[in-house]
C-alpha positions in Angstrom: -126.1 -201.7 -205.8 -125.0 -205.1 -207.8 -126.1 -208.2 -206.3 -128.3 -206.5 -204.1 -132.2 -208.1 -204.3 -135.2 -206.9 -202.7 -137.1 -209.4 -201.4 -141.2 -208.6 -200.0 -143.1 -210.3 -198.0 -146.4 -210.7 -199.1 -148.6 -213.6 -197.1 -149.7 -212.1 -194.5 -154.0 -212.2 -193.9 -154.1 -208.9 -192.3 -157.3 -209.5 -189.6 -156.7 -206.8 -188.0 -158.7 -204.9 -191.2 -161.0 -207.0 -191.5 -163.9 -206.3 -192.9 -162.0 -205.0 -195.5 -159.3 -207.2 -195.6 -160.2 -210.4 -196.7 -158.7 -213.9 -198.0 -159.2 -212.9 -201.2 -157.8 -209.1 -200.7 -155.4 -209.3 -197.6 -154.5 -205.6 -196.0 -151.3 -205.7 -198.4 -153.2 -205.2 -201.5 -155.4 -202.3 -200.1 -155.3 -198.7 -200.7 -155.4 -197.3 -197.4 -154.0 -194.2 -197.9 -152.6 -192.7 -200.9 -153.6 -194.1 -204.3 -151.3 -196.8 -204.0 -151.9 -200.3 -202.4 -149.5 -201.3 -199.6 -147.4 -203.6 -201.5 -147.2 -201.0 -204.4 -145.9 -198.5 -202.0 -143.2 -201.5 -201.1 -142.4 -202.0 -203.9 -142.1 -198.4 -205.4 -139.7 -197.2 -202.6 -137.1 -199.4 -203.7 -136.6 -199.3 -206.8 -134.2 -196.3 -206.5 -131.8 -199.2 -205.3 -132.8 -202.4 -207.1 -134.5 -202.8 -210.1 -137.8 -204.3 -210.9 -135.8 -207.7 -212.8 -134.0 -208.3 -209.0 -137.5 -207.5 -206.4 -139.2 -210.5 -205.4 -142.1 -210.8 -204.0 -143.4 -214.4 -201.6 -147.2 -214.0 -201.0 -149.6 -217.2 -201.3 -150.2 -219.0 -204.7 -154.3 -217.5 -204.3 -152.9 -213.9 -204.8 -151.1 -214.5 -208.3 -154.1 -212.6 -210.2 -153.7 -209.5 -207.9 -149.4 -209.6 -207.9 -149.5 -209.7 -211.8 -152.4 -207.1 -211.4 -151.1 -204.8 -209.4 -147.1 -205.0 -210.0 -146.7 -206.1 -213.9 -143.1 -204.3 -214.0 -141.9 -207.4 -212.2 -140.7 -210.6 -213.9 -143.4 -213.3 -213.6 -140.7 -215.9 -212.3 -139.9 -213.1 -209.7 -143.2 -214.5 -208.0 -142.7 -217.0 -205.4 -146.3 -218.6 -204.4 -146.4 -220.4 -201.2 -149.2 -223.4 -201.1 -149.9 -222.2 -197.5 -148.9 -220.0 -195.1 -146.1 -221.1 -192.7 -144.9 -217.5 -191.0 -141.3 -215.8 -192.0 -138.9 -218.8 -191.9 -140.1 -220.6 -194.7 -141.1 -217.7 -196.2 -137.5 -216.3 -196.0 -135.5 -219.4 -196.5 -137.8 -220.4 -199.8 -137.1 -216.4 -201.1 -133.1 -217.2 -200.3 -133.1 -220.6 -201.6 -134.7 -218.7 -204.9 -132.1 -216.4 -205.3 -128.9 -218.0 -204.4 -129.7 -220.0 -207.3 -129.6 -217.0 -209.7 -127.0 -215.2 -207.5 -124.6 -216.8 -205.6 -123.2 -213.9 -204.1 -126.6 -212.2 -203.8 -127.3 -210.1 -200.6 -131.1 -209.9 -199.8 -133.2 -207.1 -198.7 -136.0 -208.6 -196.7 -139.2 -206.0 -196.4 -142.6 -206.3 -194.9 -145.0 -205.6 -197.9 -148.0 -203.8 -195.1 -145.7 -201.5 -193.6 -146.0 -196.9 -194.1 -142.5 -195.6 -194.1 -143.3 -191.7 -194.8 -139.3 -190.8 -195.5 -138.2 -193.2 -198.7 -135.2 -191.2 -198.6 -133.7 -191.2 -195.4 -134.9 -194.9 -195.7 -133.2 -195.6 -199.0 -130.0 -194.4 -197.7 -130.2 -196.2 -194.9 -130.1 -199.1 -196.4 -127.4 -198.3 -198.7 -125.4 -197.8 -195.6 -126.2 -201.4 -194.0 -126.0 -203.1 -197.0 -122.2 -201.7 -197.4 -122.1 -203.1 -193.6 -123.4 -206.3 -194.1 -120.6 -205.8 -196.7 -118.0 -206.2 -194.0 -119.6 -208.4 -192.1 -120.4 -211.3 -194.5 -121.2 -213.3 -191.9 -123.7 -211.0 -189.8 -127.4 -211.1 -189.6 -128.9 -207.8 -189.4 -132.1 -206.2 -188.7 -133.5 -202.3 -188.7 -134.5 -201.0 -184.9 -136.8 -198.3 -184.6 -136.5 -195.7 -182.4 -139.5 -196.2 -179.7 -141.7 -192.7 -179.3 -143.5 -194.3 -176.9 -144.1 -197.5 -174.4 -146.3 -199.6 -177.4 -147.3 -203.4 -176.5 -148.2 -203.6 -180.2 -144.3 -204.4 -181.0 -141.1 -206.7 -180.2 -138.4 -205.2 -179.7 -135.0 -205.7 -179.9 -132.1 -205.2 -177.4 -128.9 -203.1 -178.3 -125.7 -203.7 -176.9 -122.6 -202.6 -177.6 -121.6 -200.5 -180.5 -119.6 -201.7 -183.3 -117.2 -199.7 -184.3 -117.2 -195.6 -184.6 -117.7 -195.8 -188.9 -120.8 -196.9 -188.2 -122.3 -195.3 -185.0 -126.4 -196.7 -185.7 -125.1 -200.6 -185.8 -125.1 -202.3 -182.7 -124.6 -205.7 -181.6 -127.8 -207.4 -180.3 -128.1 -208.6 -177.0 -131.6 -210.0 -177.0 -135.3 -209.9 -178.8 -138.2 -209.7 -177.1 -141.6 -210.6 -178.0 -144.2 -208.2 -177.8 -144.6 -207.2 -173.9 -147.7 -205.7 -171.4 -147.9 -202.4 -170.5 -145.3 -202.5 -167.3 -142.6 -204.4 -169.4 -142.9 -201.9 -172.2 -142.1 -198.8 -170.0 -139.3 -200.6 -168.7 -138.1 -200.9 -172.0 -138.9 -197.0 -173.1 -137.1 -195.6 -170.2 -133.9 -197.8 -170.5 -132.6 -196.7 -173.8 -131.3 -199.7 -174.6 -134.4 -201.0 -177.2 -135.8 -200.9 -179.8 -139.2 -201.5 -182.1 -138.8 -204.5 -184.3 -138.9 -203.3 -187.9 -139.1 -207.0 -189.9 -136.5 -205.7 -191.7 -133.3 -207.9 -192.6 -130.4 -207.7 -194.6 -128.4 -210.3 -195.5 -126.4 -212.5 -198.0 -128.7 -215.3 -199.2 -125.8 -217.7 -198.5 -125.7 -216.6 -194.8 -129.0 -217.4 -194.0 -129.5 -220.3 -195.4 -126.5 -221.7 -193.5 -127.9 -220.1 -190.4 -131.4 -222.2 -191.4 -129.1 -225.2 -192.1 -127.8 -224.8 -188.5 -131.1 -223.6 -186.6 -133.6 -225.4 -188.3 -132.4 -228.6 -189.6 -136.1 -229.5 -191.0 -136.5 -226.5 -192.7 -133.2 -226.7 -194.1 -134.3 -230.9 -195.4 -137.3 -229.8 -197.2 -135.5 -226.8 -198.6 -133.2 -229.2 -200.7 -136.2 -231.0 -201.6 -137.4 -228.0 -203.6 -134.0 -226.5 -204.9 -133.6 -230.0 -206.9 -136.9 -229.7 -208.3 -136.3 -225.3 -209.3 -135.5 -226.4 -213.1 -137.8 -228.7 -213.0 -141.8 -229.2 -214.2 -142.6 -230.6 -211.2 -141.4 -227.5 -208.6 -144.8 -226.4 -207.8 -145.7 -229.8 -206.6 -142.9 -230.8 -205.2 -143.0 -227.2 -203.3 -146.4 -228.1 -202.0 -145.7 -231.4 -200.8 -142.7 -230.1 -198.9 -144.7 -226.9 -197.1 -147.7 -229.3 -196.2 -145.1 -230.9 -193.5 -143.1 -227.6 -192.8 -143.9 -226.5 -189.0 -144.7 -222.5 -188.9 -142.7 -220.2 -187.4 -140.7 -216.8 -187.3 -137.3 -215.9 -188.6 -137.2 -214.4 -184.9 -137.2 -217.5 -183.1 -136.2 -219.9 -185.6 -133.1 -218.0 -186.3 -132.4 -214.2 -184.9 -133.0 -215.3 -181.7 -129.9 -218.3 -181.3 -127.8 -217.0 -184.5 -124.5 -216.1 -183.1 -123.8 -213.1 -185.0 -126.3 -210.8 -185.4 -126.6 -206.7 -185.5 -129.1 -203.8 -185.2 -129.2 -200.6 -187.2 -131.1 -198.0 -185.7 -133.0 -196.1 -188.2 -135.8 -193.1 -188.5 -137.6 -193.3 -191.3 -141.0 -192.8 -190.6 -141.9 -196.3 -189.8 -145.5 -198.1 -188.6 -146.5 -201.3 -189.3 -150.0 -200.3 -189.3 -151.4 -202.7 -187.3 -155.1 -202.0 -186.9 -157.8 -198.9 -187.4 -156.3 -196.9 -185.0 -153.1 -196.8 -186.3 -154.8 -195.9 -189.4 -156.5 -193.3 -188.0 -153.4 -192.0 -186.7 -151.9 -191.6 -189.9 -154.5 -190.8 -191.9 -155.4 -187.0 -193.1 -157.8 -185.3 -191.0 -160.8 -182.6 -191.7 -161.0 -179.4 -188.7 -163.0 -182.4 -187.0 -160.6 -184.8 -187.0 -162.2 -187.3 -189.3 -160.8 -190.0 -191.4 -161.2 -192.0 -193.7 -162.4 -192.2 -197.9 -165.7 -192.2 -197.5 -167.7 -189.1 -198.8 -169.3 -187.7 -195.5 -171.9 -185.6 -194.0 -170.8 -185.1 -190.1 -172.5 -182.7 -187.4 -171.3 -182.6 -183.9 -168.6 -185.7 -184.6 -165.4 -185.7 -183.7 -162.0 -188.1 -184.6 -164.0 -190.8 -186.5 -163.0 -193.4 -189.0 -165.2 -193.6 -192.0 -164.2 -196.6 -194.9 -166.9 -196.3 -197.0 -167.9 -196.9 -201.0 -171.4 -195.0 -200.2 -172.7 -191.3 -198.1 -172.0 -191.5 -194.6 -173.6 -188.9 -192.3 -172.7 -189.2 -188.9 -174.3 -186.5 -185.6 -173.0 -186.6 -182.4 -170.4 -189.9 -182.1 -166.7 -189.4 -181.5 -164.1 -191.4 -181.9 -165.4 -194.1 -183.8 -165.1 -196.5 -186.7 -167.2 -197.3 -189.7 -165.9 -199.8 -192.0 -169.1 -200.4 -194.7 -168.3 -203.3 -197.2 -171.1 -204.8 -199.6 -172.1 -207.6 -197.4 -170.6 -206.9 -193.1 -170.3 -203.1 -191.4 -168.2 -202.5 -188.9 -168.7 -200.2 -186.4 -166.7 -199.7 -182.7 -164.8 -197.6 -180.3 -161.4 -196.7 -182.0 -160.0 -197.5 -178.5 -161.6 -201.5 -179.3 -160.6 -201.9 -182.9 -157.7 -204.2 -182.4 -160.9 -206.6 -181.1 -161.4 -206.9 -184.9 -159.0 -209.9 -184.8 -161.7 -210.9 -182.3 -164.4 -211.3 -184.8 -162.3 -213.1 -187.1 -161.7 -215.7 -185.1 -165.3 -216.0 -183.7 -166.2 -215.9 -187.9 -163.5 -219.2 -188.4 -164.7 -221.2 -185.3 -168.2 -220.6 -186.3 -167.1 -221.6 -190.2 -168.8 -218.2 -191.5 -166.2 -218.6 -194.8 -168.6 -216.3 -196.6 -167.1 -213.2 -194.2 -163.7 -214.0 -194.4 
């Protein structure tokens, strides 16, 4: 795996996990399932392929202390700190710039920091195969797609085209990308058998993605060139902050992937979930005989299928299908089926300038 670098994108805010996920400690730094946080698990599962000195993390500069605390084995020069979140295109562009400066022949694995993968062995096996595919197709951009198990409306989709060759039976040319669909459209996608869930995981040469950004996102590329000229200078952080203020917030899917000429998708099966909210957390968590889950010490009577997150004892009597999340300054109680509305709560708090709860 020489010349392989892993880039962990850790700039998300995790608003669907309020009130546990806050600006000061967003979703990726939380322990939702195991003893490890999501970002620790993301780094841990990739270390069989990539040593710590070639693992990079892109995150908000306000979370530097969390990165150092939770990822002590990573070199601090591999922590790329954004002054402000500008979505995945600037994040990936910044990482590609630094990786290419260190290793002009680098292959990048782009990985979200807050996803759950229940079969890491299958995941690493597929990544090895995909790295070989990228070496054989240097000018291609490759993404991983997940075979849908139901007509989900919370994921983007990738429509696969023809298989590229018999040697790579899981690799296809990409016909189209689709945003999160309505339920009716999701059912059509699911029934067609042509669509995969978009995992947000990418594999490509650093040089190749920079070339595509130059072609398809010239404004971003111009900003990256400014940063590049200052990488080895003392004022690099100041230049990065100035450049970021002028950048548009744009996803790599919209900015590059939807328009690039050579895009491939590799179908994967490795127990993937983006852990999109409290409902998904309940589904993925270990449960007691009544279907209750969560980290809280609890006593329940005639109560089933609840998720309870708290540092104190929680007693539930005669309630079902609830999310109960207790923090020192806020308490969330909602029906599991309505847990996606937590994002609305965060927007309302922003509108009302209730910063202390964010």
